[in-house]
C-alpha positions as CSV (number, residue, x, y, z in Angstrom):
1,X,-55.1,-1.7,-26.1
2,X,-54.8,-3.8,-23.0
3,X,-58.7,-3.4,-22.2
4,X,-59.0,-4.7,-25.9
5,X,-56.9,-7.6,-25.2
6,X,-58.6,-8.4,-22.0
7,X,-61.9,-8.4,-23.4
8,X,-60.8,-10.7,-26.5
9,X,-59.4,-13.1,-23.8
10,X,-62.7,-13.5,-22.1
11,X,-64.4,-13.9,-25.3
12,X,-62.2,-16.7,-26.5
13,X,-59.5,-17.8,-24.0
14,X,-59.9,-20.4,-21.0
15,X,-57.6,-20.5,-18.2
16,X,-56.3,-24.0,-17.4
17,X,-53.9,-26.0,-14.9
18,X,-53.9,-25.2,-11.2
19,X,-51.2,-23.9,-9.2
20,X,-51.9,-26.6,-6.4
21,X,-51.3,-29.6,-8.7
22,X,-47.6,-28.9,-9.3
23,X,-46.8,-27.8,-12.8
24,X,-46.4,-24.3,-12.3
25,X,-43.0,-22.6,-12.3
26,X,-41.3,-19.6,-11.2
27,X,-38.0,-17.9,-10.2
28,X,-36.7,-14.7,-9.1
29,X,-33.7,-12.5,-9.2
30,X,-30.0,-11.9,-8.4
31,X,-27.8,-9.6,-7.0
32,X,-28.0,-5.9,-5.3
33,X,-30.3,-3.3,-6.6
34,X,-29.9,-0.4,-8.7
35,X,-32.2,1.9,-10.8
36,X,-33.1,5.3,-12.0
37,X,-34.8,5.8,-8.6
38,X,-33.7,4.4,-5.1
39,X,-31.8,1.3,-5.3
40,X,-33.0,-1.7,-3.1
41,X,-31.4,-5.0,-2.1
42,X,-33.6,-7.8,-1.9
43,X,-34.4,-11.4,-2.5
44,X,-37.6,-12.4,-3.8
45,X,-39.5,-14.1,-6.4
46,X,-43.1,-13.7,-7.4
47,X,-45.4,-15.4,-9.8
48,X,-48.4,-13.7,-10.8
49,X,-51.0,-11.4,-9.9
50,X,-54.7,-11.0,-9.9
51,X,-57.2,-8.3,-8.8
52,X,-60.0,-6.2,-9.1
53,X,-61.0,-3.7,-11.2
54,X,-62.6,-0.3,-10.6
55,X,-65.4,1.2,-12.3
56,X,-65.0,-1.8,-15.0
57,X,-64.1,-5.1,-14.1
58,X,-62.0,-7.3,-16.5
59,X,-63.3,-7.3,-19.8
60,X,-65.7,-4.6,-19.2
61,X,-67.5,-6.1,-16.4
62,X,-69.4,-3.3,-14.7
63,X,-68.2,-3.1,-10.9
64,X,-71.8,-1.9,-9.6
65,X,-73.2,-1.2,-6.2
66,X,-72.2,1.4,-3.7
67,X,-73.8,4.6,-3.2
68,X,-73.2,8.2,-3.1
69,X,-69.6,9.9,-3.2
70,X,-68.1,6.8,-1.9
71,X,-68.3,5.2,-5.1
72,X,-69.4,1.7,-4.2
73,X,-68.2,-0.1,-7.3
74,X,-68.5,2.3,-10.2
75,X,-66.5,5.9,-10.5
76,X,-64.6,7.1,-7.9
77,X,-63.1,3.9,-6.5
78,X,-60.1,3.4,-8.7
79,X,-56.4,3.6,-8.3
80,X,-56.4,5.5,-5.0
81,X,-57.7,8.8,-6.7
82,X,-61.0,10.1,-7.0
83,X,-62.2,13.9,-6.8
84,X,-62.5,16.2,-3.7
85,X,-65.2,14.9,-1.4
86,X,-64.9,11.1,-2.5
87,X,-63.9,8.5,-0.2
88,X,-60.5,7.1,-1.1
89,X,-60.5,3.3,-1.4
90,X,-57.2,1.3,-0.8
91,X,-57.1,-2.3,-1.2
92,X,-55.8,-4.4,1.9
93,X,-56.4,-7.6,0.1
94,X,-56.7,-8.8,-3.2
95,X,-56.2,-11.9,-5.7
96,X,-56.1,-12.6,-9.3
97,X,-59.2,-14.4,-10.5
98,X,-59.2,-17.0,-13.1
99,X,-61.3,-19.8,-14.7
100,X,-61.6,-22.7,-12.1
101,X,-60.5,-25.7,-13.6
102,X,-62.7,-28.7,-13.3
103,X,-60.5,-30.6,-10.8
104,X,-60.4,-27.5,-8.7
105,X,-64.2,-26.8,-8.6
106,X,-65.6,-26.9,-5.3
107,X,-66.2,-30.3,-3.7
108,X,-69.4,-32.1,-3.2
109,X,-72.2,-31.0,-2.0
110,X,-71.2,-27.8,-4.3
111,X,-71.8,-24.4,-4.0
112,X,-75.5,-24.2,-5.0
113,X,-77.6,-23.3,-2.0
114,X,-74.9,-24.0,0.4
115,X,-72.6,-21.8,2.6
116,X,-68.9,-21.4,1.8
117,X,-66.6,-19.6,4.4
118,X,-63.3,-18.4,3.0
119,X,-60.5,-16.9,5.0
120,X,-58.1,-14.0,3.8
121,X,-55.2,-12.1,5.3
122,X,-55.6,-8.6,5.6
123,X,-52.5,-6.0,5.2
124,X,-53.8,-2.6,6.4
125,X,-56.7,-2.0,8.7
126,X,-59.7,0.4,8.3
127,X,-62.9,1.6,9.9
128,X,-65.0,1.2,6.7
129,X,-64.7,-1.7,4.1
130,X,-66.3,-3.2,1.0
131,X,-65.8,-6.4,-0.7
132,X,-65.3,-7.2,-4.3
133,X,-66.6,-10.2,-6.0
134,X,-66.2,-11.6,-9.5
135,X,-68.2,-13.6,-11.9
136,X,-65.8,-12.6,-14.7
137,X,-65.4,-16.2,-15.9
138,X,-68.6,-17.7,-15.3
139,X,-71.0,-19.0,-18.0
140,X,-74.1,-17.9,-16.4
141,X,-75.1,-15.4,-13.8
142,X,-74.4,-16.4,-9.9
143,X,-76.8,-15.5,-7.1
144,X,-75.5,-15.1,-3.4
145,X,-78.4,-14.9,-0.8
146,X,-76.2,-13.3,1.8
147,X,-72.6,-12.2,2.5
148,X,-71.1,-11.9,5.7
149,X,-67.6,-10.5,7.1
150,X,-66.2,-11.3,10.5
151,X,-62.8,-11.9,12.3
152,X,-61.6,-15.6,11.7
153,X,-61.3,-18.0,14.6
154,X,-60.0,-21.5,14.5
155,X,-60.8,-24.3,12.2
156,X,-63.4,-22.3,10.1
157,X,-65.1,-20.6,13.1
158,X,-65.7,-17.0,13.5
159,X,-65.7,-14.5,16.4
160,X,-69.6,-13.9,16.1
161,X,-69.3,-10.5,17.9
162,X,-67.8,-9.3,14.8
163,X,-69.9,-11.0,12.3
164,X,-71.7,-8.3,9.9
165,X,-73.9,-8.6,7.0
166,X,-72.9,-7.0,3.5
167,X,-75.3,-5.2,1.4
168,X,-75.7,-4.6,-2.2
169,X,-77.6,-1.3,-3.3
170,X,-79.2,-1.9,0.1
171,X,-80.5,-5.6,-0.6
172,X,-79.1,-8.6,1.3
173,X,-78.6,-10.7,-1.9
174,X,-76.7,-10.0,-5.4
175,X,-77.0,-11.5,-8.6
176,X,-73.7,-11.1,-10.6
177,X,-74.3,-11.4,-14.3
178,X,-71.8,-13.3,-16.4
179,X,-68.6,-11.7,-16.9
180,X,-69.1,-8.9,-14.5
181,X,-68.0,-8.0,-11.0
182,X,-69.4,-6.1,-8.1
183,X,-68.7,-4.2,-5.0
184,X,-70.8,-4.5,-1.8
185,X,-72.1,-1.3,-0.2
186,X,-69.3,0.4,2.0
187,X,-70.1,-0.4,5.8
188,X,-68.7,0.7,9.1
189,X,-66.5,-2.3,10.2
190,X,-63.2,-2.4,12.4
191,X,-61.0,-4.2,10.2
192,X,-57.6,-5.1,12.0
193,X,-54.2,-5.1,10.1
194,X,-52.6,-8.4,9.5
195,X,-55.7,-10.3,10.6
196,X,-57.3,-13.4,9.2
197,X,-60.7,-12.5,8.0
198,X,-63.8,-14.5,7.2
199,X,-65.8,-14.1,4.4
200,X,-68.9,-16.1,4.2
201,X,-71.4,-16.5,1.2
202,X,-74.8,-18.2,1.2
203,X,-75.2,-19.3,-2.6
204,X,-78.3,-19.4,-4.7
205,X,-77.8,-20.7,-8.2
206,X,-74.3,-21.0,-9.3
207,X,-73.3,-21.8,-12.9
208,X,-71.1,-24.7,-13.9
209,X,-68.2,-22.3,-14.6
210,X,-66.6,-20.8,-11.6
211,X,-64.6,-17.8,-11.0
212,X,-61.8,-18.5,-8.5
213,X,-58.3,-18.5,-7.4
214,X,-56.8,-22.1,-7.0
215,X,-53.3,-21.3,-4.9
216,X,-55.3,-19.4,-1.9
217,X,-52.9,-21.4,0.8
218,X,-55.7,-21.2,3.2
219,X,-58.5,-23.7,3.9
220,X,-62.2,-22.9,3.0
221,X,-65.0,-24.5,4.4
222,X,-68.3,-25.6,2.8
223,X,-71.6,-26.4,4.8
224,X,-74.8,-27.5,3.4
225,X,-77.8,-25.1,3.4
226,X,-77.8,-21.5,5.0
227,X,-75.3,-21.2,7.8
228,X,-73.7,-17.8,7.1
229,X,-74.5,-16.5,10.6
230,X,-73.2,-19.7,12.2
231,X,-70.2,-19.2,14.5
232,X,-69.1,-22.8,13.6
233,X,-70.1,-25.2,10.9
234,X,-71.7,-28.5,11.9
235,X,-70.0,-30.7,9.5
236,X,-68.1,-28.6,7.1
237,X,-66.3,-30.1,3.8
238,X,-62.9,-28.2,3.1
239,X,-61.1,-27.1,0.0
240,X,-58.0,-25.2,-0.3
241,X,-59.2,-22.8,-2.9
242,X,-60.9,-19.3,-3.2
243,X,-64.0,-18.8,-5.3
244,X,-65.5,-15.5,-6.2
245,X,-64.0,-13.3,-3.7
246,X,-61.2,-10.9,-5.1
247,X,-60.5,-7.9,-3.3
248,X,-61.4,-6.1,0.1
249,X,-60.9,-2.4,0.3
250,X,-60.8,0.1,3.1
251,X,-61.3,3.8,3.2
252,X,-58.0,5.3,4.3
253,X,-57.0,9.1,3.1
254,X,-53.4,8.4,3.9
255,X,-52.6,4.8,2.8
256,X,-51.1,3.4,-0.6
257,X,-51.1,0.1,-1.9
258,X,-48.1,-2.2,-3.4
259,X,-49.1,-4.6,-6.1
260,X,-46.9,-7.7,-6.7
261,X,-47.3,-9.1,-10.2
262,X,-45.9,-12.6,-10.4
263,X,-46.7,-16.3,-10.6
264,X,-46.4,-19.0,-8.4
265,X,-43.6,-18.1,-6.4
266,X,-45.5,-15.0,-5.6
267,X,-48.5,-17.0,-5.0
268,X,-46.9,-18.9,-2.4
269,X,-46.1,-22.3,-3.8
270,X,-44.0,-24.1,-1.1
271,X,-45.5,-22.1,1.7
272,X,-47.5,-23.5,4.7
273,X,-51.2,-23.6,4.2
274,X,-53.1,-21.4,6.7
275,X,-50.0,-19.8,8.0
276,X,-49.7,-17.0,5.5
277,X,-45.8,-17.6,4.8
278,X,-45.7,-16.4,1.2
279,X,-43.0,-13.9,0.6
280,X,-45.4,-10.8,0.2
281,X,-46.9,-12.0,3.6
282,X,-43.6,-11.5,5.3
283,X,-43.0,-8.5,3.5
284,X,-46.3,-7.0,4.7
285,X,-45.6,-7.7,8.2
286,X,-42.2,-6.1,7.8
287,X,-44.1,-2.9,6.3
288,X,-46.4,-2.8,9.2
289,X,-43.8,-2.8,11.7
290,X,-42.0,0.1,10.2
291,X,-43.4,3.5,11.1
292,X,-42.7,4.9,7.8
293,X,-44.4,2.3,5.9
294,X,-47.3,1.2,8.3
295,X,-49.8,2.6,5.8
296,X,-48.8,0.3,2.8
297,X,-50.8,-2.2,2.0
298,X,-49.7,-5.3,0.0
299,X,-51.7,-7.0,-2.9
300,X,-50.4,-10.4,-3.9
301,X,-51.5,-10.7,-7.5
302,X,-49.5,-14.1,-8.1
303,X,-51.2,-16.6,-10.2
304,X,-49.5,-20.0,-10.1
305,X,-48.2,-21.3,-13.3
306,X,-48.9,-17.8,-15.2
307,X,-47.1,-16.4,-18.3
308,X,-46.6,-12.7,-19.3
309,X,-46.7,-13.7,-23.0
310,X,-49.0,-16.6,-23.9
311,X,-50.2,-19.8,-22.7
312,X,-49.6,-20.7,-18.9
313,X,-52.4,-20.8,-16.3
314,X,-55.1,-17.9,-15.8
315,X,-54.9,-14.9,-18.2
316,X,-51.7,-13.7,-19.1
317,X,-49.8,-10.7,-17.4
318,X,-50.5,-8.8,-20.6
319,X,-54.0,-9.7,-20.6
320,X,-54.7,-8.9,-16.9
321,X,-52.4,-6.0,-16.3
322,X,-55.1,-3.3,-16.6
323,X,-57.4,-5.4,-13.9
324,X,-54.7,-6.5,-11.7
325,X,-52.3,-3.5,-11.7
326,X,-53.9,-0.5,-12.9
327,X,-57.2,-0.9,-11.7
328,X,-56.1,-1.9,-8.0
329,X,-57.4,1.0,-5.5
330,X,-54.6,3.2,-4.0
331,X,-51.9,1.5,-6.0
332,X,-48.9,3.4,-5.7
333,X,-45.9,0.8,-6.1
334,X,-45.6,-2.2,-8.3
335,X,-43.1,-5.3,-8.1
336,X,-42.7,-7.0,-11.4
337,X,-41.6,-10.4,-11.2
338,X,-42.6,-12.7,-13.8
339,X,-41.3,-14.3,-17.0
340,X,-39.9,-17.7,-15.5
341,X,-42.6,-19.9,-17.1
342,X,-42.4,-17.9,-20.5
343,X,-38.7,-19.0,-20.5
344,X,-38.8,-22.4,-19.2
345,X,-41.8,-23.4,-21.2
346,X,-40.7,-21.9,-24.5
347,X,-38.5,-23.0,-27.4
348,X,-38.8,-19.5,-29.0
349,X,-35.3,-18.2,-29.5
350,X,-37.0,-14.7,-29.3
351,X,-38.7,-15.1,-26.1
352,X,-36.2,-12.9,-23.7
353,X,-36.7,-9.9,-26.3
354,X,-40.4,-10.3,-26.1
355,X,-40.2,-10.4,-22.4
356,X,-38.2,-7.1,-22.4
357,X,-40.8,-5.5,-24.7
358,X,-43.6,-6.7,-22.4
359,X,-41.9,-5.1,-19.5
360,X,-41.1,-2.0,-21.1
361,X,-44.7,-1.7,-21.8
362,X,-45.8,-2.4,-18.2
363,X,-43.3,0.1,-16.9
364,X,-44.8,2.9,-19.2
365,X,-48.4,2.3,-18.3
366,X,-47.6,2.1,-14.6
367,X,-45.6,5.2,-14.8
368,X,-48.6,7.0,-16.6
369,X,-50.7,5.8,-13.5
370,X,-48.3,7.8,-11.4
371,X,-46.8,4.5,-10.1
372,X,-43.3,3.6,-9.1
373,X,-42.2,0.3,-10.7
374,X,-39.4,-2.1,-9.2
375,X,-37.9,-4.9,-11.3
376,X,-36.7,-8.5,-9.9
377,X,-34.3,-10.4,-11.9
378,X,-35.6,-14.1,-12.8
379,X,-34.4,-16.5,-10.0
380,X,-32.3,-19.3,-10.6
381,X,-33.8,-22.6,-12.0
382,X,-30.7,-24.6,-12.4
383,X,-31.5,-28.4,-11.7
384,X,-35.0,-28.3,-12.5
385,X,-36.4,-31.1,-14.7
386,X,-38.6,-29.1,-17.0
387,X,-37.0,-25.8,-17.1
388,X,-33.2,-26.0,-16.8
389,X,-31.4,-26.1,-20.3
390,X,-28.5,-23.9,-21.7
391,X,-30.9,-22.0,-24.1
392,X,-33.2,-21.3,-21.2
393,X,-30.2,-20.1,-19.1
394,X,-29.1,-17.6,-21.9
395,X,-32.5,-16.2,-22.2
396,X,-32.7,-15.9,-18.3
397,X,-29.4,-14.2,-18.4
398,X,-30.6,-11.8,-21.3
399,X,-33.7,-10.6,-19.5
400,X,-32.0,-10.3,-16.2
401,X,-29.1,-8.1,-17.9
402,X,-31.8,-5.8,-19.1
403,X,-33.5,-5.6,-16.0
404,X,-30.3,-4.7,-14.1
405,X,-28.9,-2.4,-16.7
406,X,-31.7,-0.6,-18.8
407,X,-32.5,2.0,-16.3
408,X,-36.1,1.5,-17.2
409,X,-37.2,0.7,-13.6
410,X,-37.3,3.0,-10.4
411,X,-35.2,0.5,-8.9
412,X,-34.3,-2.9,-9.0
413,X,-35.1,-5.2,-6.3
414,X,-32.3,-8.0,-7.0
415,X,-33.3,-10.8,-4.9
416,X,-31.1,-13.6,-6.5
417,X,-28.1,-12.6,-4.4
418,X,-30.2,-13.7,-1.3
419,X,-31.2,-17.1,-2.3
420,X,-29.0,-18.3,-5.0
421,X,-26.1,-20.9,-4.2
422,X,-22.9,-18.9,-4.1
423,X,-20.9,-22.1,-5.3
424,X,-23.5,-22.3,-8.4
425,X,-25.3,-19.3,-9.3
426,X,-27.5,-20.8,-11.6
427,X,-29.2,-22.7,-8.8
428,X,-31.1,-21.8,-5.4
429,X,-29.3,-22.4,-2.3
430,X,-30.4,-25.9,-0.9
431,X,-31.5,-24.1,2.4
432,X,-34.3,-22.3,0.5
433,X,-35.2,-24.9,-2.1
434,X,-38.4,-27.0,-1.8
435,X,-36.9,-29.7,-3.8
436,X,-37.9,-28.7,-7.1
437,X,-35.2,-26.3,-7.7
438,X,-37.7,-23.5,-8.5
439,X,-40.0,-22.9,-5.4
440,X,-39.0,-21.7,-2.5
441,X,-39.7,-22.8,1.1
442,X,-40.9,-20.4,3.9
443,X,-37.3,-19.8,5.1
444,X,-36.3,-18.8,1.7
445,X,-39.6,-16.7,1.1
446,X,-38.8,-15.0,4.6
447,X,-35.2,-14.4,3.3
448,X,-36.7,-12.8,0.2
449,X,-38.9,-10.2,2.0
450,X,-36.1,-9.4,4.6
451,X,-33.8,-8.5,1.8
452,X,-36.1,-5.7,0.4
453,X,-35.0,-2.1,1.1
454,X,-38.3,-0.5,2.9
455,X,-37.2,2.7,2.2
456,X,-38.5,2.0,-1.7
457,X,-42.1,2.5,-0.2
458,X,-41.8,5.5,1.9
459,X,-41.7,7.5,-1.3
């Protein structure tokens, strides 16, 4: 059913808005943690997620390329399973793609026949990698003449000694049809954990509608002509968005991935650009530092302004759940932290019950995929100009009560207790508030991550 919904979305819906422009909202939870499984204490907030599919991409887009038993992009690359003898792929980085709004499109001189260098932050490392590229929202094919991976240096430069070309079915170039996604061929590459990694693409023809992720929280560098192998760009134009890149996988028989489904709070609105201070970043560093969880990757599937049910920015959580959660390679754990935008932007008295129904479906589907699912109550938004009202507060309380007491989740990560104002639990503690009474600052995001029980991810 979700695949049908996703296909219908690609045919009829267009994403709008941009997390970086300021209209997206999100909040998190409250209290301690309980559940049918391990209980955990936490603070958090997450916003949305995005991701890449295995085998088929969003909307039935075939994820092609790769070879042999390693399943470059067709069968054998999903979920962390695979038959005996196949390589086991696990995502180390991922993001939720959407149609790029016109005001978030690449700056002049544009992508066509030019070179774009983008920087991502890995969670786990590996010795064999592949990259997922998506043209899911394009209105025509996109051609990439060359794609390289390298360790990032400063200000858009790379460590030239680590630069390596990727191939696609053995070729240096790839043309991705409209609505489809591809994996590069697997290559040997020493990818380090918790490291800034550059992905450089020399483009050919590019459609007018571009697949991207506005809330990258990192700077990308655009250089005219073919500069794919250049250690530094001569005169780059910068933009703080990602385009076409949606996932980086490593081969690891022992690792697993945590998927965080959320909105702008998870996507990192209020964090520091290029500093990786989103709450999933802080959590990833904690997991890596702990011996029992060092092999748990974190895949941030937050999309700014995202809704669970209808509307919002990008595909809704219902529409993208298959792609951004179930199709993530190596996925073992899921944190669900969404719903504030549905509540804050709705006058529907039944929004709480509809959110509860959607969350129940998410849990059932993830459990069927052998995933452990952790719920986060919606964080306070008291004082926010657009969201705060008695009706919205009542809806939040109804959803949060269900999250805490339904026993549907394997555990509840109740992040509200760590970041709310003890004198007014409907509001964020001012120390952690960016000022809009909805999003958190880096100190708040770190507090959220520090409040999560890592034992939840050692199972």
